C-alpha positions, 0 to 999 in steps of 0.5 A: 632368697627364701626358697619357701617363700618363692615356692609359696608364690609359685603355688599361688601362681599355679593355683591362680593359673589353674583357677583361671584355666578352670574359669576359662573352661567353665566359661568356654563350656557354659557361656555359649549355652547361657548366652544362646539361651539368654539372647534368644529369650531376652531378645524375643522379650525385648523385640517382640519377635522371635530371635534365633541363633545358630551358634554361640562360641566363646573364647575366654583366652581372647575374651572373644564372643562369637554369635553365628546365625542370628535371626530375628523373625518378622512379625507373626513368624514364630519360628523365624523360618520364613525370611527373617527380618534381620539376619547376621552371619556372625557377630564377634566381640573381642572384649578387653580386660581393660573394661575392669580397669576403666569400669567401662566397656572396652573392646579390642574388636567388634565385627558383624559379618554378613548382616542382612536387614529386610525392611518394608514400608507399609504406607502412611509412614508405617514400617514393618518394624514399627512394633519393634521400635515401639517396644524399644522406645518403651524399654528406654523410657522405663529404664533409669535416666542416663547421665549422658553418653556412656563411657566406652572405648571401642576399637576396630568396629567393623561391618563386613559384607552386610546388606539390606533390602527395603520394600516400599509397598505403596510405591511398589519399589524395592531397594537393595543395599549390598557390600556394606563395609564399615570400619571404625578403628577407634572410638573412645571417650575415656580419659586421655583417649578422648583426643585420639584421632580415629579413621572410620570408613564406610562403603556399600553398594546401594541399588548398584551404586558404590558408596565409599566413605572414609574419615578422620575424626576425634568425636570426643575431643574438645574441638571434635575435629573431623575430616570425612571423605564421601564417595559415590559412584554411579548412583541412579536416581531412578529407584528413588523417583517414586519418593519425589513429592507429587505436589512439586511441578517438577519431576526427575526422570533420570540421572546418575550421581557421582560424589567425591566430597571432603568434609571438615568439621571443628568446633571450639567457640563456634562450629566450623563446617567446610565442604570440598570436593567434586559432584558430577551429575550425569544423564539428568532429566527433569520434566515439568508437570502440566495440568497435573499429569502431562510431563514436558521436558524441562532440563536435560544434562549430559553432565553437570560437574561441580568442583567445590573449593570451599563451602562453609554453609554456616558462614554463607561462603561458597567457593567453586573452582569449576562449574561445568555443564556438558550438553545441557538442554534447557526447555523454556516455554511460554503458554497462551496466557504469556507466562513463562514456565520458569517464572511459574516454577519460581513462584511455586518454590519461592518462599512465602512473603508472609513468612517472618524475615530472617535478619541478615547477619552477614553478606553471603560470599559466592565465588566461581573461578571457572564456569563452562558450558559445552554443547548446550542447547536452549529450546524455546517454545511460545504458545502466546503467538498466533503462530506457535514459535519454536527456536532452538539455540544449539552448540552452546559453548560458554566460558566465564571466570572469576565470578563473584558476588558481591562482584568486586571485579569484572568477570570475562565471559565468552561463548558461541552457539548456532541457530539453524546453521547460523553461528553466534559468538560473544565475549566481554566482561560483566559484574553486578553493576556493569557489563560490556559484551560484544556479540557477533552472529553470521547468517542468522535465518530471519525465518526463525523469528517468523512467529513474532514477525507474524504478530505484527506483519502478515507477509512471511519474512525470510533471509539471513542476518549478520551483525557485530554488536557491542553492549555497554550496560551500567546500573544506576547508582550514586546519582547516575542514571542507568545506561544501556548503549548498543553499538554496532559497526555493521548489521547486515541482512542478506537475501531478505524477502517478504511474502511467498518465496516464489513471488515475494512482495518485497525483497533485497539482496543486502541491507547494511546498517553501519555505525549504529549507536543506540542509547535505550534509556535516552531513546536516542539512535544514530546510524552512520549509513544505511545501504540497500542493495538491489531492493525489489518491491512490488507495490500493488493495490486491489480492485477494492482500493486497498494497497497491499501494505494495508493488509501487512499490519496485524491488528493488535489484540485488545488490551484491558490494561490501563493506558500507560504514560506515553514515553518521549519519542525516539530521536533518530539520526541517519548519517547516510541512506543509500539504495543501489540497483533497486527494482520497483513494480507498481500495479494498481488495479483500483484505477480504471484500466489498471496501472503498471510501471516497472522501475529499475536501476534505482540509486538513491543517496541521502543524508544526514537525516533526522526523520523523527525530529520535531523540526527536521532540517533539509536533507540532501538527496540524490536519486537516479532510476530507469522507468519502463519495462521495455528498453525502447520505452525506458526513461530516466529520472534523476534528482539532486537536491534537498528534502524535508519530511513533514513534522507534526510535533509543533501542532498542525498550525505550525507543522512543517510540510513535506518539501522538496527542492533541487534539480530534476532530470527527466529523459523520456520518462513514460508518464503515460503508464501513470495516466489512469491517475489523471483519469479523474480530471481528464476526459481522454485516455493517453496511452503514450507520453515520454516526458523530458525535463531539465531544471529546478524543482520546488515542491511543498505539500502544506495543508492549504494545497500543493505548492510547486515551482518548475524552472527549466526546459521540458518536452513531451514526445510520442504523446498519444491520446485516445477517446474514451468512448470509441478508442479512436486517436485524439491527439498524437504529438511527436514532439512538444518542446517547452524551453524556458519553462517557469511554472508555479502553483500555490495552494493547488492553483496556478500562480504563474506560467512562463515559457520562453519558446514552444515548438510543436512538431509532427502533431495530430489532433482529432476534432469530433462532433458527437451524435448529440452535437458535442465537440470533443475538445470542449471538455478535455479537462474535468473541472469541478465547480469549486476547482473552476471557481478557484482557477478563475479567482487565482488570476495567474500570470501567464507569459508565453514566448514564440510558438512554432508549429511544424507538420501538423494534421487535424482530422475533423469528423461530424457524427451529428449528421447522417451520413457522417462527415470527415475532413483533414487539415494537413501540412499545418505549420506556422508560428505564434509570437510572444503573448501574455495575459498581462496588458502592456500598459493600463489600456493596451493589450499586446497581440502576438503575430500569428501565421498558419499554413496548411492544406484542407482535405488534401487539396485546399490551401489554408492561410491564417495571418494576423495578431491574437492574444487568447490569454487576454480577457476578453480575447483580443484578435485581428485575424485573416484567414483564407481557404482556396479550392476546397472540394465541396462534395465532401460536405454533402453530409451537411447539405443533406442534413440541413437542406436535404440535397447532397452536393455533386460538384463544387469548390469553395474559397473563402476569406474571413476576417475576425477582429475583437477589440478591447471592448469585446466587440466583434467585427467579422467578414466572410467572403465566400466564393463557390465555384460550379456548385451543383446539388443532387436530388433530394433524399427521401429519408431526411428530416431537413426542410425542403429548401430551394437550394438549387434555385438559390445556387442558380440565383447566386451563381454567375454565368461562369458558375461562380457564387460570391457571397459576403456575410458580415457579422458584428456583435459583443462576445460578452453577450452570452447569446451571441454565437458566430456559428448561429448567426452564420447559419441564420444568414445562410437560411436567409439567403435561401429564403430570399430565393423564394420571396425575393429572388431578383433582390438576391440576384441583384446583390443579396443584402445590398438593398436592391429594388424588388424585380419580381413584380411588374406593375400595370395600369388597371385594365391595361396590358401596356408597360410604362417606362418604369416597368420597362426599366425593371424589365431591362434589369431583369433581362440583364440578370437572367442573361447572366444566369443561364441556369435560371428559367423565368416564368411570366405569370399575368394577373388581373382583378375583376373587382378593381379592374372591371371599369378600367378594363371597359375604358381600356377596351373603349380606348382600344376601340378608339385606337382601332378606329384611328387605325382604320382611317389611317389604313384607309388614307394610306398612312402608317397604321403604327401611328394609331398607338397614340390618340391625341386629345384633339382626335379623341372626340371625333374618333369617339363619335365614329365608334359610337355611331358604329356601335350596335347599341341602343342610341337616343334619337331625335324627333325625326328619328335620327341619331341625337348628338350627344356630348362626349361624356354621354357617348362614353357612358353609353359605350361603357355600359354596352361593353361586357367584362366577364372572367374570361375577359379578365383572364385575357387581360392577365394573359395579355400582360404576361405575353407583353412582358415576355415579348419585351424580355425577348426583345431585350435579349433573354433567350427564349429557352429561359422564358415561359408564360405561365397560366394567367391568374384572374380571381373568380368567384371562388377565389378570395385572395386579391390579385393585383394588376401586375405580372409576376416573374417566377424564377426556377431551375426546372 
């Protein structure tokens, strides 16, 4: 080896080393100052801000340049004394000599320590560094255009302990970035180092939230593959809330974000991005803006955790492992216009439909393996209802798995929740084309739905609901229609009620709806069984006639929407309906007096039933109930049969009416509680009636009118009816039994009535005549003219079997007379045979045997026998009646009313016989016997005519005080003017009048046609009685002797005009008789022979009277009496007899005295005979008098 040569290289090496050392020393000494000067100078010029450095150090042996205390001043700060815009504690750059090799920047390390930036936002997108950025953009634009990213190779790039403070003046907020740590181990695009993988890391604390990021990347490799990891802990969103867009209707109020995300990127032919990791959002609160200012809660989350398995946004693929929500609170509201807040928000954030549609390149794929909600809450508020609605669904737990879209398989779902203590749960499976879900809830409070119930009904709804439902949904597709089927083994309502809690209008202990199946789209529903346990309904109607349920329904709000097509009606099929232990109360104040009825122990069973069918079928039904509030008044009703509700689906002309058919059982049913409903047709109040019935029932309500058929046994017990006017008892029936009842109505009119046997026991009836003369039993039933005409035209068939009466009582009162009259018929009993309104043959009407027995006024006996048919037209009868020993004083009101005298004593017995034949001809006889009848004195204050009733009694009564009168009546009852009562009254008046005008005819036999005995005729001018008159006096004597109560006054009469000449001749005859009597006495013969003067004796006796008469007489020439013929003598004597009024009165008096004497001679007691003042007409008297004696009959 050449030592010289070696030493030469040593020298060169030494020189080089010394040179390098010198350069290092020079660089160490010069570079810091030069760099300090140039950095401040060039930085100030470039940035337009003062740039200051505290120190620059250069270590040439390590190629390390260190800058300390770098400060960039704020705008206007000339010394950077104030808080600098940027402050860096230390910048250290370790350059590598490889930079000379690659002729590109190569650094072994670049470290920034404690950099601090102050950034201020001025508003309108302006910042306090805008001037710096503008200068930098200007410097860049004036430089030479680069050829792309510069070649470089950097190692160990670090930022340690950095930070920043951001001031946002418009928002009045500041943000602090601290503890910044950035590590980039390697960054190179030089040669073979392009594919070197680096592991950068970034960490910082932003406003107290820690961020940490690390990555593995080869940014300059061919595929630029990168894997990054981002981590954020406890990022509070509150500082960033001012930056939320004000135009958005949603506001973030609070929230914390935890992020742990991995990012993978690769690009060969096409970029590939994949994100995975976990995102946790806690304490999130979202509010919605209302009217631009008010904020209402929208969403609140305890925690939202998302575990991302793979998110490839460029491929539209999102796969989540877990999505969980802990204690989420969702607020859903509907405003008064009916719009839901979420729909409104969706409309705000929805893309513009007018925007160009981006063509879909591929079908997105979304998958979620596990979805969970724990402790959730849904708050629903509805202002669209009349009553604001608030519903809180709390304790929501929800789980689902294997969710995907497009859905390939069904995903299971399950969950639970609670509403005001009620538990809800669901489980099932679903995809986009179908869903099967089972839903259960227990004791769901119905009050929760009160606002929506109030939209349709006014009474408040309360109670609990429980159900077990299954929902089966299938979307339409492949020619199959959509399907939605709801099934429920049972739906149950418990303790449900309508109305106030203390007095509900309707309530029930339990409603169970079993085996429910509803096909929504087909509008079909089937229910296996409906059971109502202990329903309680209060059915009431107010004074205005409105039922309480008429006010239940809330009238729908008027809508301007167009009429929609009426959908097909629902088809409902009920398997069985049961009511157990029901209670109903009826209160109807609209009826006069009000209606109240309590019904309990209602048990109903019916089905199967199709209530909404077009042609409903007959449905079996069974009903039992007890009616009546008190046990002693409680009655039972039982029915078993079939029914059919009315239908109108086929039009009214073919509609099926309501029909009911089966067996009805009534046991002492208190129908009187429903009596006000009959007040419209009845003129009396019935306050008690227990109805019993056992038999068949057929009921129909067609448009033409009620159709009814009853076949069975019926009875009415304790029937009590009262007058509406005074409240007095009208009818009281202990028991009315109708056996073999067959009743039929058609079109509301009676079609037929048949009763096999009728029994009436222990009954009472009141018969009253009102002060206006109206009989109370005449119009017990109100019939309108149309109803009466309809009943008459119906001509129903009526057949009545034997009827029995036991222990009856009839009370009669007459208020038409004053004082009022009352009487009673008691112990009334009897029977009536079978009868019918149909004739036995074409011409014969069958009559039923009649037999009645009773007592009148407690003493008189009553007997009625015969045959009768009141149903025939005309009425056919042949009846005999007897009354014995009826005390007459109780009839005094009638005698005072019509005669003016009361009855003091007497008894009545009567035999009547009525017969009406087929030609409506009445033949009636009334044999009346009055015993010891005696009238009292006439009342002063009566309007009755002054009738001689006492005289009539005296005339009619025999010596034993008995009056026996027969009053026959005949006529046609078809004659509207024919009235039996009126005829009898006329006959009675005729009897009394007879006492005045023909008392002896009345005595002789009333209407038997006897000769008049009141007047005794005399020959004119004579007081002698002929043979005929004597016979009449004998008859009078016989009658008067038999009537000891009668007084007979004899009144003589004479008429001067007609009897003056006859009186002269009578006096002349008396003078002739007197002359004969003188001679007989002279001759000693019997003077009584002078009563008769023979014609032979007359001339001589006349001549003797002539000679003795002191009258002028014709004489002969000798002065002696001239012999005259008989005629001349009579003429002279008659002319001499003076007849004046006194003579006529004397004649009348003589006649009366003569009759009295004859009657006395015939045996008439003297105390019954009186001679009245004689009557002779004088000049003042104009009425003619007859030559007779009048017998005046009286009792005083």
